[in-house]
C-alpha positions in Angstrom: 4.5 3.3 -0.6 2.8 0.6 -2.5 3.2 -2.2 0.2 6.0 -4.1 1.8 7.5 -5.7 -1.3 10.4 -4.2 -3.4 9.5 -5.9 -6.6 5.9 -4.8 -6.4 6.9 -1.3 -5.4 9.3 -1.1 -8.4 6.6 -2.1 -10.9 3.9 0.2 -9.5 6.4 3.1 -9.3 7.3 2.6 -13.0 3.6 2.6 -14.0 3.0 5.7 -11.9 5.8 7.6 -13.6 4.5 6.6 -17.0 1.1 7.8 -16.1 2.1 11.1 -14.4 4.7 12.2 -16.9 3.9 10.6 -20.2 5.7 12.7 -22.8 5.3 15.9 -20.7 2.2 16.9 -22.5 -0.5 19.3 -21.5 -2.2 16.6 -19.5 1.0 15.5 -17.6 2.8 16.5 -14.5 6.4 15.8 -13.3 6.8 12.8 -11.1 8.5 13.3 -7.8 9.9 10.1 -6.1 9.6 10.4 -2.4 11.0 10.0 0.2 14.5 9.0 -0.6 15.3 7.0 1.4 14.4 4.5 4.2 11.5 6.8 5.3 9.4 3.7 6.0 11.8 2.1 8.5 11.6 4.6 11.3 12.1 3.1 14.8 8.9 2.6 16.8 6.9 3.2 13.6 6.9 6.9 14.4 7.3 9.4 11.6 10.6 11.4 11.3 12.3 9.1 13.9 15.7 7.4 13.7 16.5 4.9 10.9 19.5 2.6 11.2 20.2 -0.4 8.9 22.9 -2.1 7.0 23.7 -1.0 3.5 23.2 -4.5 2.3 19.6 -4.4 3.4 19.2 -0.9 1.9 20.2 -2.2 -1.5 18.2 -5.4 -1.4 14.9 -4.3 0.2 14.6 -0.5 0.4 16.4 0.9 -2.7 14.9 -1.2 -5.5 11.8 0.9 -6.1 13.9 4.1 -6.1 16.4 2.6 -8.6 13.5 1.5 -10.8 12.0 5.0 -10.6 15.3 6.6 -11.6 15.7 4.2 -14.5 12.0 5.0 -15.5 13.0 8.6 -15.9 11.2 10.3 -13.0 11.7 14.0 -13.3 12.6 14.7 -9.7 13.5 13.1 -6.4 12.7 14.3 -2.9 15.0 13.5 0.0 13.6 12.2 3.3 13.6 13.7 6.7 15.4 10.8 8.5 19.1 10.0 8.9 20.9 7.5 6.7 24.1 6.1 8.3 23.6 8.8 11.0 23.6 11.7 8.4 20.3 13.5 7.5 19.3 12.3 4.0 19.1 15.9 2.8 22.8 16.4 3.5 24.0 12.8 2.7 26.4 12.9 -0.2 26.7 9.1 -0.3 22.9 8.8 -0.7 22.2 11.6 -3.1 25.3 11.6 -5.2 27.3 8.4 -4.9 24.2 6.2 -5.2 21.6 8.2 -7.0 23.8 10.2 -9.4 26.8 8.1 -9.9 25.7 4.6 -9.5 22.2 4.9 -11.0 23.0 7.7 -13.4 20.1 9.9 -12.4 20.1 13.3 -14.0 16.8 14.9 -12.7 16.6 17.5 -10.0 16.6 16.9 -6.2 14.3 18.8 -3.9 14.2 18.7 -0.1 11.2 17.8 1.9 9.4 20.7 3.6 11.9 22.7 5.6 14.4 19.8 5.8 17.6 21.9 5.6 16.4 23.9 8.6 15.7 20.7 10.4 19.2 19.5 9.9 20.2 22.0 12.6 18.1 19.9 15.1 19.9 16.8 13.9 23.1 18.4 15.2 25.0 19.2 12.0 25.5 22.9 12.9 23.9 26.2 12.1 21.7 27.0 9.1 24.6 28.1 6.9 26.5 24.9 7.7 23.4 22.8 6.9 22.9 24.7 3.6 26.5 24.1 2.6 26.3 20.4 3.5 23.0 20.0 1.6 24.4 21.6 -1.6 27.6 19.6 -1.4 25.5 16.5 -1.0 23.6 17.1 -4.3 20.4 18.9 -3.2 19.2 21.3 -6.0 16.1 22.9 -4.5 15.4 24.0 -0.9 11.7 23.7 0.0 10.5 26.3 2.4 13.4 26.6 4.8 14.8 29.7 3.0 18.3 28.3 3.8 19.8 28.5 0.3 18.4 32.0 -0.3 19.6 33.3 3.1 23.0 31.7 3.4 24.6 30.6 0.1 25.7 34.1 -1.1 27.7 34.5 2.1 28.9 30.9 1.8 30.3 31.6 -1.7 32.2 34.7 -0.3 33.6 32.6 2.5 34.8 30.0 0.0 32.5 27.3 1.5 30.8 26.6 -1.8 31.7 27.3 -5.5 29.5 29.2 -7.9 29.6 26.2 -10.2 27.8 24.2 -7.6 25.0 26.8 -7.5 24.9 26.9 -11.3 24.6 23.1 -11.4 21.6 23.2 -9.0 20.0 26.1 -10.9 20.5 24.3 -14.2 18.7 21.2 -13.0 15.7 23.2 -11.8 15.5 25.1 -15.1 15.7 21.9 -17.0 12.7 20.6 -15.2 10.7 23.7 -16.1 11.9 23.3 -19.7 10.7 19.7 -19.8 7.3 20.8 -18.6 7.1 23.4 -21.3 6.9 26.4 -19.0 9.4 28.5 -21.0 7.1 28.2 -24.0 3.9 28.7 -22.0 4.3 29.6 -18.3 0.5 29.3 -17.8 -0.1 26.0 -19.6 -1.4 24.3 -16.4 -3.5 27.3 -15.3 -6.4 27.0 -17.7 -9.5 27.1 -15.5 -11.7 26.3 -18.5 -10.1 22.8 -18.7 -11.3 22.0 -15.2 -14.9 22.5 -16.3 -14.7 20.1 -19.2 -12.0 17.6 -18.4 -12.4 17.0 -14.7 -15.1 14.8 -13.1 -16.4 13.6 -16.4 -18.6 10.5 -16.8 -15.7 8.6 -18.3 -13.3 9.5 -15.5 -15.8 8.7 -12.9 -16.5 5.3 -14.4 -12.8 4.6 -14.5 -12.4 5.7 -10.8 -15.4 3.5 -9.8 -13.9 0.4 -11.5 -10.4 1.0 -10.1 -11.8 1.4 -6.6 -13.8 -1.9 -6.9 -10.6 -3.7 -7.9 -8.8 -2.6 -4.8 -11.1 -4.1 -2.3 -9.7 -7.2 -0.5 -12.2 -9.8 0.7 -10.6 -11.2 3.8 -13.3 -13.6 5.1 -16.6 -14.9 3.7 -18.3 -17.6 5.8 -21.2 -19.7 4.9 -24.6 -18.6 6.0 -25.9 -20.9 8.7 -28.5 -23.3 7.3 -27.6 -22.6 3.7 -28.6 -25.4 1.4 -25.4 -25.9 -0.5 -21.6 -25.7 0.1 -20.9 -23.7 -3.0 -20.2 -19.9 -3.3 -24.0 -19.2 -3.3 -24.0 -20.4 0.4 -21.6 -17.6 1.4 -22.8 -14.4 3.1 -21.4 -12.3 0.3 -22.5 -11.1 -2.1 -25.6 -9.8 -0.3 -29.0 -10.1 -1.9 -30.9 -6.9 -2.8 -33.8 -7.8 -0.6 -35.3 -7.2 2.9 -33.9 -4.6 5.4 -30.2 -3.9 5.5 -28.9 -2.0 8.5 -25.8 0.2 7.7 -24.1 0.9 11.0 -20.9 2.8 11.8 -19.3 6.3 11.7 -17.9 5.8 8.2 -21.3 5.0 6.6 -22.4 8.5 6.0 -19.3 10.7 5.5 -18.1 12.4 2.3 -14.8 13.8 3.5 -13.3 10.5 4.6 -13.6 8.3 1.5 -10.6 9.6 -0.5 -7.8 9.1 2.1 -5.0 11.3 3.3 -3.1 14.0 1.4 -6.0 14.5 -1.0 -5.8 18.3 -0.7 -7.5 18.9 -4.1 -10.5 16.8 -3.4 -14.1 18.1 -3.6 -16.1 16.2 -1.0 -19.3 18.1 -1.8 -19.3 16.2 -5.2 -19.0 12.8 -3.6 -21.7 10.5 -2.3 -21.7 8.8 1.0 -21.8 5.0 1.3 -25.3 5.3 2.6 -26.4 7.1 -0.6 -24.6 4.6 -2.8 -26.2 1.7 -1.1 -29.6 3.3 -1.4 -29.1 3.8 -5.1 -27.9 0.2 -5.6 -31.0 -1.4 -4.0 -33.6 1.2 -5.0 -37.0 -0.5 -5.2 -35.6 -3.9 -4.1 -34.5 -3.5 -0.5 -34.6 -1.0 2.4 -31.5 0.6 3.9 -31.7 1.9 7.4 -28.7 3.8 8.9 -27.3 4.7 12.3 -23.8 6.1 13.1 -23.9 4.0 16.3 -20.7 5.3 17.9 -17.8 7.7 17.7 -14.4 6.8 16.2 -12.8 6.8 19.6 -14.4 7.2 23.0 -11.7 9.8 23.9 -12.7 13.0 22.1 -9.1 14.3 22.1 -7.8 11.2 20.4 -10.5 11.4 17.8 -9.8 15.0 17.2 -6.1 14.2 16.6 -7.1 11.9 13.8 -9.5 14.2 11.9 -7.0 16.8 10.6 -9.6 18.9 8.9 -11.9 16.0 7.9 -14.3 16.1 10.9 -16.7 13.3 11.8 -20.0 13.9 13.7 -19.5 13.5 17.5 -22.5 11.7 18.9 -23.8 10.8 22.4 -22.5 7.4 23.1 -25.5 5.8 24.8 -28.1 7.2 22.5 -26.2 6.4 19.4 -25.5 2.8 20.5 -29.2 2.3 21.5 -30.4 3.5 18.0 -27.9 1.3 16.2 -28.8 -1.8 18.2 -32.5 -1.2 17.7 -32.2 -0.8 13.9 -29.8 -3.7 13.6 -32.2 -5.9 15.6 -35.0 -5.2 13.2 -32.9 -5.8 10.1 -32.2 -8.9 8.1 -28.5 -8.1 7.5 -26.1 -5.8 9.2 -23.3 -4.0 7.3 -20.8 -2.2 9.5 -18.7 0.7 8.1 -15.9 1.0 10.5 -12.1 1.6 10.8 -9.8 4.5 10.3 -10.7 8.1 9.3 -8.8 9.2 6.2 -6.3 11.2 8.2 -5.6 8.5 10.7 -3.0 7.0 8.2 -0.4 8.8 6.1 2.1 11.3 7.3 2.2 12.1 11.0 -0.6 9.6 11.8 1.3 7.0 13.7 -0.7 4.7 15.9 0.5 2.7 18.9 -2.5 0.3 18.6 -3.5 -1.1 15.3 -6.7 -2.7 16.4 -10.2 -1.3 15.7 -10.6 1.9 17.8 -12.3 1.3 21.2 -15.7 2.9 20.5 -16.1 1.0 17.3 -14.9 -2.3 18.7 -17.4 -2.1 21.6 -20.3 -1.5 19.2 -19.2 -4.2 16.8 -19.1 -6.8 19.7 -22.6 -5.8 20.6 -23.8 -6.1 17.0 -22.2 -9.5 16.6 -24.0 -10.7 19.8 -27.3 -10.1 18.0 -26.6 -13.2 15.9 -27.5 -11.6 12.6 -25.6 -12.0 9.3 -23.0 -9.3 9.6 -20.5 -7.8 7.1 -17.6 -5.6 8.2 -16.5 -3.1 5.6 -13.1 -2.1 7.1 -11.6 1.3 6.1 -7.8 1.6 6.6 -4.7 2.9 5.0 -2.3 0.4 6.6 -2.2 -3.2 7.8 -4.3 -3.5 11.0 -5.0 -6.1 13.6 -8.3 -7.9 13.0 -7.8 -11.0 15.1 -11.1 -10.7 17.1 -13.0 -9.7 14.0 -11.7 -12.7 12.0 -12.8 -15.0 14.8 -16.3 -13.6 15.3 -17.4 -11.6 12.2 -18.8 -13.8 9.3 -17.6 -11.6 6.4 -14.8 -8.9 6.3 -13.8 -6.8 3.3 -11.0 -4.2 3.5 -12.1 -1.3 1.4 -9.2 1.0 2.2 -9.9 4.6 0.9 -11.2 4.2 -2.6 -11.5 7.7 -3.8 -14.3 9.8 -5.2 -16.4 6.9 -6.4 -16.1 4.7 -3.4 -19.7 5.1 -2.4 -20.9 3.3 -5.6 -17.9 1.0 -5.9 -18.6 -0.7 -2.6 -22.2 -1.6 -3.4 -21.0 -2.9 -6.8 -19.0 -5.6 -5.0 -21.1 -5.9 -1.9 -24.2 -6.9 -3.9 -22.2 -9.0 -6.5 -22.4 -6.8 -9.6 -18.7 -7.1 -9.5 -16.4 -9.8 -8.1 -13.7 -8.8 -5.6 -10.2 -9.4 -6.9 -7.9 -7.3 -4.7 -4.9 -8.8 -3.0 -3.0 -7.6 0.0 0.2 -5.7 -0.7 1.0 -5.9 3.1 1.0 -8.6 5.7 -1.8 -8.4 8.2 -0.6 -9.4 11.7 -2.4 -11.4 14.4 -1.0 -9.2 17.2 0.8 -5.8 17.4 3.7 -7.7 19.1 4.5 -9.4 15.7 5.3 -6.1 14.1 7.5 -5.5 12.0 6.0 -8.5 10.1 6.6 -9.1 6.4 6.5 -12.2 4.3 10.0 -11.8 2.7 11.9 -12.2 6.0 15.2 -14.0 6.4 15.2 -17.6 7.8 16.4 -18.3 11.3 18.5 -21.2 12.6 15.8 -22.2 15.0 12.6 -22.1 12.9 9.2 -23.5 13.5 7.0 -25.0 10.8 4.8 -22.5 8.9 1.4 -22.6 10.5 2.7 -24.3 13.6 0.0 -24.2 16.3 1.9 -25.3 19.4 4.7 -23.4 21.2 8.2 -24.9 20.7 10.7 -24.2 23.4 14.1 -22.9 22.2 12.6 -22.2 18.8 11.9 -18.8 17.2 8.3 -18.3 18.3 6.0 -16.6 20.8 4.4 -18.1 24.0 1.0 -16.5 23.3 0.5 -16.3 19.5 1.4 -18.1 16.4 4.2 -16.8 14.2 2.3 -16.7 10.9 0.2 -13.6 10.0 -3.6 -13.4 10.2 -3.7 -12.8 6.4 -0.5 -13.3 4.3 0.9 -11.0 1.7 -0.9 -11.4 -1.6 -4.0 -12.8 0.0 -7.5 -12.0 -1.2 -10.7 -14.1 -1.6 -13.2 -14.0 -4.5 -16.8 -14.9 -5.0 -15.6 -17.9 -7.0 -12.8 -20.4 -6.4 -9.6 -21.2 -8.3 -7.6 -24.4 -8.6 -3.9 -24.3 -9.4 -2.0 -27.1 -11.1 1.5 -28.1 -10.1 4.3 -25.9 -11.3 5.9 -26.9 -14.6 9.4 -25.7 -15.7 10.5 -25.7 -19.3 13.9 -26.8 -18.0 15.1 -27.8 -14.5 18.4 -26.2 -15.2 19.4 -22.6 -16.3 22.7 -21.2 -17.3 24.0 -17.8 -16.2 22.7 -16.2 -19.4 19.7 -18.4 -20.1 16.0 -18.3 -19.2 13.3 -20.8 -18.1 9.6 -20.7 -18.4 7.6 -21.5 -15.2 3.9 -22.1 -15.6 0.7 -23.3 -14.0 -2.8 -24.0 -15.2 -5.4 -22.0 -13.3 -9.0 -23.1 -13.4 -12.1 -21.2 -12.3 -13.9 -23.9 -10.4 -16.8 -21.8 -9.2 -19.9 -20.4 -10.8 -18.9 -16.7 -11.5 -16.6 -15.1 -14.1 -13.8 -13.4 -12.2 -10.3 -12.0 -12.1 -7.4 -13.8 -10.4 -3.9 -12.4 -9.7 -1.4 -15.2 -10.1 1.9 -14.7 -8.2 5.4 -16.0 -8.7 7.8 -16.3 -5.8 11.5 -17.4 -5.6 13.6 -18.7 -2.8 17.4 -19.0 -3.1 18.3 -22.1 -1.1 22.0 -21.6 -0.8 23.9 -18.3 -1.3 26.8 -16.2 0.0 24.3 -14.3 2.2 21.2 -15.5 4.0 18.3 -14.9 1.5 14.6 -14.3 2.2 12.3 -17.3 2.5 10.2 -16.0 -0.4 10.5 -13.1 -2.8 7.9 -11.9 -5.2 9.2 -12.0 -8.8 6.2 -11.7 -11.0 2.4 -11.4 -11.1 -0.4 -11.7 -13.7 -4.0 -10.6 -13.6 -6.1 -13.0 -15.7 -9.9 -13.1 -16.2 -11.5 -16.5 -16.3 -15.1 -17.4 -17.1 -16.8 -20.0 -14.8 -15.2 -23.4 -15.5 -12.5 -21.9 -17.8 -8.8 -22.9 -17.5 -5.8 -21.0 -18.6 -2.0 -21.6 -18.7 -0.1 -18.8 -17.0 3.6 -18.4 -17.9 6.4 -16.5 -16.2 9.9 -16.1 -17.7 12.7 -16.5 -15.2 15.9 -14.8 -16.1 19.2 -14.4 -14.2 18.3 -10.8 -13.4 15.3 -12.0 -11.3 17.7 -14.0 -9.1 20.5 -11.6 -8.4 21.0 -9.8 -5.1 23.6 -7.4 -3.5 26.3 -8.9 -1.4 28.1 -7.3 1.4 30.4 -5.5 -1.0 27.2 -4.0 -2.6 28.0 -5.9 -5.8 25.0 -7.4 -7.7 25.7 -11.2 -7.8 24.0 -14.4 -8.8 25.1 -17.4 -6.8 24.7 -20.8 -8.6 22.6 -23.5 -6.9 19.0 -24.6 -6.3 16.1 -22.2 -6.3 12.5 -22.9 -5.2 10.1 -21.6 -7.9 6.7 -21.1 -6.3 3.4 -20.0 -7.9 0.0 -19.4 -6.2 -2.8 -17.1 -5.2 -0.8 -15.6 -2.3 2.6 -15.9 -0.6 1.4 -18.8 1.6 -0.6 -21.1 -0.6 1.9 -21.9 -3.3 2.9 -24.9 -5.5 6.7 -25.3 -5.9 9.3 -26.8 -8.3 13.1 -26.7 -8.1 15.3 -24.9 -10.6 19.1 -25.4 -10.6 21.1 -22.4 -11.8 24.6 -23.4 -13.1 
């Protein structure tokens, strides 16, 4: 998914569908919304495991991106592997028909996940024929790879278990999808090998990919350089100067196959650069780059192998690699560490029981920090991770995720200041694994502690050994400049059930660099018929400000932004007071009160 927030997931889902499908032209594909539904809520964080939650929570937190995708006209939906209300999603009529078809009026086709009808047998629904009948009755149109429909439905029709009209309906939806794609007019319209030579990997596309990657990086920490002359942004470690000797250390510094992330089965790593090559290009003639892998991903070879999944990384001798890394780092002016997850260590069937930096890398990082040199951690990951030790000891940290084919040049663009980081976290980053699940839009408790409370409070909802709040909050991300937010202004302090109100702030770039900022709107319903989250994202704007420039940023608040689903699964708006909060992240906000009548 696109993070922990249903509003953000809805907006990004809509944009993806517009981009993928367009008007079903020659350059488009059909969007498939997956995995419907609750796939991200598996117990123990383990793929394919049990999911159990209230329908009220489904509608308020997990369903909104799916509903938005249905309304945006996605051509297909894919059911998930997990159970919903104890029934496998692929055979769950309430999920596939009552909600998706009848309630949301979706008319595209439904496909199973890989072999899911066959897996219903393991869930205990009966034999393959029984599972096939249940899946068809539920609303499934296409069976992916279990051969269940092909093997059993003819017999099921003869036995009176399913009607021919049900099979006709499923076939019609599949054929309609092919019609929308233009395959009846030209079955080979997407099989033109000549197009690949002229339309893929062009200079224009590469430049766009490079810019997009740079915009995803999230600067998490950027300390001042000890002894720096000023307290402004020029005294911070990042951006690095293109001078002296820079030691690039870490197993992700010289790999092509791990820059694009998981499920990139059509990628061509031989056409990509490594981070080492990108940094060498960026500083050519101005600075010297020295490189050492320094360590393995994990000390345990079997654990490392489990995380490679066809994207191998060089296995090195631990002692020799460490010695080389420490020698080169000791001779350098600055150390840049490229560490974190391999591409296939996140994504499907890549669950981890420990979200901290893998042991081999953590050990080397500690030794490098002990050298006392300026050090930057470029952290690769596809999920929220635990960076508590790193945040305490490493001067500068930037999460670079898996930025795709142009990552190797996009990172130096930001690392050396040719571009300014503007990415914001779409997930909450915990201090400790024991805080998980941790998300910003949680419900309040009757025994709260103050946000940011340092001390343990007996008989309050907190931990003995760690603070409640996250290491980095949802929406967080630093820049090479600084921004100042004014107080929140409302065009009116009251709003009727059919009215609207403008909420605005003035944002000022108080630093010395032109930069983008992502301004975020949050809402809290103080009193309602159900307990409501402490904050909910309801809007965001990307703005570009020159150094010293100010701009007024406006958000329109309408009743539809304030509704929620009650226990009867009716969408309601309860009158009362709402906190309207605007800021650079979910924690650091200015607030005003809006009364809804």
